[in-house]
N, C-alpha and C positions, 0 to 999 in steps of 0.2 A: 612778620605775619600781616601787619597792617598794610605794608607797602604792596604785598602780593594780592591782598583782597581788593584793592582799588581797581586795578585793571580788570579783574574778573567781573566786578560789579558793572563796570563800564561796558564790558562785552555783552552782558545780559541786557542792559538798557538798549544798546545799539541793535542787538538781535530782535528785541521786541519792536523797536521802531521800524526796522526793515520788514518784519512780518506784517505790520499794519499797512505798509505801502504795497506789499506784494500779494497779499491774500485776495483782495478785491471782492467783488460781489460773489456770493455763493449761489450761482445760477448755472443750470445745465439744460441740455436737451432743447435747445432753441429751435422753434419751427415757426413758419409763416403759413397761414391758411388763407385760401381764396374761397369765396362764395359770393353770390349776388353779382353786382357790377364790379369786375376785377380791375377796372381802370381807375376806380376811385375809393376802393375799400380793401382792407386786409386785416387779419388778426394775428397778433404776435403772442406766442405761447411758450412757456418754459416751466421747468421744475425749480422751485425755490428751495434749495437744500437746507439752508439755515439762514438766520439773519432776518431782519425786517425790511420789507420792500419800501423804498423811498420814492421811486418814480422811474418811468421810462421816458427817455429823451429821444425825440425823433425829428429829423430835419433833412432837407435836401442838400445841405452842405455838411462838411465835417469840421466843426469848430474845435478849438481847444476845450479840454474838459471844463475849465473855469468859465467858459462862455455858454455852456448848456443851460437852458432855462425852459420854463413852461413844461414841467414834467407832466406826463400823461398818467392819470390815476388808473387803478385796476378796474376792469369791467367785471371780472368775477374771479373766484378762486375755489378750489375744491381739493379734497384729499381722496385719491383713487389709485389703486394698484401700486401702493407704496411711494407715491409721488405727491408733492404739494404743488399742484398745477395752477399757474397764474395765467390769466388771459387779458389782453388789452385789444379792443376792437378800434381800429383806426378808420375814420370816415372823412369824406371831403378831401381825399388825396388828389394829387395831380396825375393825369394819365401819362403813361410811358416815361416814368420818372424814377430815378434812383433815390431811395430813401435810406439814410443812415439811421441806426438806432443803437442805443446803449442803455443798459439797466443799472440802476443804482440801488443799493440796499445799505443796511446799517454797517456793512463791512467794506463798503467802497463801490467803485465802478467795476463793471464786468468788461467783457471783450466788446469791441466795436464791430457791429454787423451791418449788412445792408441787403436790400432786396429791390426789385423793380416792379412797379405797377404795370398792368397790361396797357397796350395802346387803346385809343378811343376812336379810331378810324377804320372803316372796313377796307381801306387800301393798305393797311398794315398787316403783315404776317404775324402769326403766333406759332409756337411749337410746343410739343408736349412729349413727355416720357410717360408711357402708359403700360402698366403691368400690375402684378400682385402676386400673392402666394409666396411670401418670403419664409413664413413659418420660423423654425428654430435652427435653420442651417446657416450658422453665422459666417463661416468662411466664404460660401458662395454669395450670400446676399451682400456681404461687404464688398466683394468685387463689383457687383452691380451698383452699389451705393457710391463707390469711388468714381464711377463713370458719369454719374449725374451732374456734378459741377462742370465736367468737361464739355457737355453738350449745350450748356447755357440755355435750357428750355424756359419757356414762359411759366410752366407749371408741371408738376408731377401729378398724374392721375393714378393714385394707388387704390387698387380695386379689391381690397379685402384680404383676409387671412394674413395679417401682420405677424401673428404668433401661432405656435402650435398648441400650447396650453395657455389658457387665459388666466395667468397668475402674475404676481408681482415680479418675480424673477425674470420671466421672459419678456415682459413689457419693458422693464428697465434695460435689459440687454438690447432689445430692439431699438430703443431710443439712443442708446450709446452707439450702436452701429450706424444709426441714421445720421449722426453727426459727421460721418464721412462724406455726406452729400454737401457739406458746407465747404466752399472754396477756401484756398489759403488766405485770400484777402477778406474773408468774412461774408461772402455772398451766399444768401439763403435762397434756395429755389422754393417758391410757394407750392403748397399741396392742395389737391382736392381728393377727398377720401370717400370710399364706400365701405359698407360692412360686409364681411365674409362670414362663413359659417363657424369659423374658429373664434370669432368675437362673440362670446356667449350672450352679450347684452348690448342693446343700443347705447347704454350708458358709456361703454368704452369709447365710442366715437364722439358722444356729446361732451364727456368730461375731459378727454385727452386731446381732442381736436376741435372742440367748440363748433361742431356742425350746427347750422342754424335751425334745424328741425329735430325734435326729440325722437321722431320715427326714422330719421336719417334718410330722407329723400328731399332733394333740393335742386335749385338751378344755379348756374353760373354763366355769365356772359363775358365775351371777349371782343375787343376791337369794335366798339359800337355795335352795329347790327351784323357783324361778320359771323359770329359763332355763338350758339347756345349749347351748353352741355347740361344734360339732365342726368343726375345721379340718383339711382334707384336702390331700394333695399330688397334684395331677393330673399331675405331671411324672415320677412313678415308677409302678411296677406298681400296678394297682387291685385285684389279687387278692393272695393270700398274706397276709403279715403285716398290711398296711394294711387289708385286708378284715376280717381277724380283729379288729383294733383297732376298726374302725368298728362291727361287730356288737356287740362287748362294750360299747363306749361307749353305743350306743343302748339296749341292754338295761339297763345300769346306771342310766340316766336316764329310763327309760320312765315313771316316776311323777312326773317333773317336769311343771310346767304346759306348758312349751314346749321344743322343740328346734329349732335352726336349723343347717343344714349350709352350709359355705362352702368353695369351692375355685376354682381359677383358670379352667380351660377349661370352657366351657359344654357341656352334654350335646348340645344342639341349638342351634348358633349361628344368629344372625339375619343373618349375612353370608355370601354364597355362596362366597367364597374360603376360608372356614374349613372344615376337615373335621369330620365328625360323630365324636363321641367314643363309639364303640361299646363300648369296654371299660368306660367309666363307666356307660353305659346297662345293661350286663350285670351289673356287680358292685356299683355304688353304688345305683342307682335302686331295685331290688327291696328293698334293706334300708331305704331311706328310707320306702318305701310301707308298711312293716309297722307304722308307729307313728302313731297318731292325733295325737300331740302334736308331730309334725314337719310343719308346713304350708308351710315356706319354705326355699328354697335360694338362696344368693347366688353368682353367677358373674361372670366378667369376660372378658378376653382379646380380644374382637372389636372394641373401640374404637367402640362404638355404644351404644344404649340399647334395652332391651326389658324388658317384664314380661308374663308369661303369665296367662291365666285358670288356675284350679286344674285340673291335668291329672294323668292316671294313664297308666302304660304300657299299651299295648294293641296288638293285632294285628288287630282286627276291622275291618269295612268302613268304620266311621265315624272311624277313626284316621288320623293323618298323621304320618309319620316316627316311628312307634312310640308315639305319645301320642294321647289324646283328652281332651276337656274333661269334667271331673267336679266339679261345684261342692260335692259332699258329701265325697268322699274324696280329692280332688286336692291336689297341691302346687303352689304358685306359685314359678316360677323367675324371678328378677329380676337385673338387672345388665348385664353384658357391657362394662363400662367406663363412663365414660372420664374419668380424672383429668387429662387433658391430652395423651394420646397422639394421633397423627394420626387424625382421625376417618374412619370408613368408613360408607358408606351401609348402612342396615338394609334390604338388598335381598332378604331371604329370610324374610319373614313367613310364619307358619303359620296354619292355620284356628283354632288355639287361642291365638294371640297376642292379648293385650289391647291393647297399645300398643308402638310401636317408633319409632325415629328417630335420626338422626345428630346427637347433641348431647353436649357436655361436661356431665357431671353426676355426682353421687353420691346415694346413698339415705340418707335420714334416717328412722330406725326408732325408734319408741317402743314398749316392751314393758311391759304390765301384766298382771295376772292375768286381766282380762276380755277383752283383745284385743291384737293387734299392729297398729300403724298404720305404714304405709310411704308415704313421699312422695319424689318425685324432685326434687332441688334443683339449680337452675341457679345458677352463681356468677359470671356476667359482671358483675353489679352488687354484688359483695361489699362495696364501700366504702359502700353505702347501707344495709346491714343493721345493725340495732341489736344490741348484745350482750345475751345472756341472762345471768342471774345464778343463783346456787345456788337461790334461792327460786322462780324462775319458769322453770326450765330445761326444762320440758315444754310451754311455750307457744310459739306461733309468733311470732318476732320481727318487728317492723316492717321492711319492705323486702325480706324473703325471697321469692324467686321460685321457684315450682314448675313442673314440666313435666307436663302432662296433656292431650295433644292431642285425644283422642277420648272417653275413658271416665272422665274426672275425675282430679283430682290426688291424691286420697286413696284408698288401698287399705286396707281393714280386714279383718283375719283374726280369726275368733272360734273359741273352743275347740270341738272336735268331740266329739260323744258317742262314747265308746269302744266301746260296744256296737253302735250303729248302724254305726260305722266298720268294725268287724270283720265284721259281717254283710255289708256292702256290698263289702268287700274279698274275702271268700270267694266271693260271688256273681259278681263281675267276673272272678275267676280260673277259674271253671267254664265 
């Protein structure tokens, strides 16, 4: 009996030791957020399942674990929707740089991840995956998620309605599925998020994504003065402080090469059951139209697909629902979903609609000094799509399928002459 007990005890000790070395940090749902100047700042967020946080190690090289030093302390933490969310804001980063990071807690080190900061020169391109409305359709949204790391985008612009029901279960499932956007080698694509109508409180975005403004409207800049993205909140008042913020943000970035606006609810939905957003038409659109460098608005909510011709607000006889086509001064409105939410027929096309249809899709946008390229990506065949790398991230990967039913799959937007734009704007308003 004594002899048989010795090996059994040894096995228990060995098992315990192995467990200590293999459990590692109890962290999950890693994400990286962008706001402000994306060439030198980012926020790392995760759910600390258990154990005590000891530090986040971040460096431009990948040293051995024993060489990690200068742990970053927590910026904030909160308990929300069944998760213990930890946030660390990184500042004074180097532009266009690969940053490795790893989290340590009382149970050990977690997985090694990395992300890229945005460039800091207007001569550098950036790319985006833009969409929203994933809701609770897990199989479909997972297909879209698996396509994200393959496209090697600078950031994902996720435009609201993450979940169907704003409860713990669905948020945890959403973040579990979002981990499919992390590449095999640990690359995390940063996000910029806006609030949808299924997020019942601004707190969802503040606590889970650390957006910099409690009202969830804010600015992000890319590649020096190449691009300004203004993220708006269509679930709160469109006038008052948000309107003041929008005007100030557009004025501040009027000399940038490009500006893009994003918000959840479309000004003019392409689904009959959705109401017209007259307050956005009244308070947002006139401000958008004052700037020659703002040619694109990204919308969601309707669970369908649409892209318009360039349009301007108008009440004359050639207009429809308050807009008319204007290829010189107009803005293109694109989106309306759909990252997996239940599809709706695009049964409310306008005379200024370029294309529309009931398809699951997101937009792939490449921005350079010379032009903006927008393509609508279908993700049913995501398994057949080859992965891009850092060196070829602006090329079209083999197997990628685009949607372009009538007027072509590629939309190109070119810089507008500010003088001609201003003259045309004044003329159209008279």
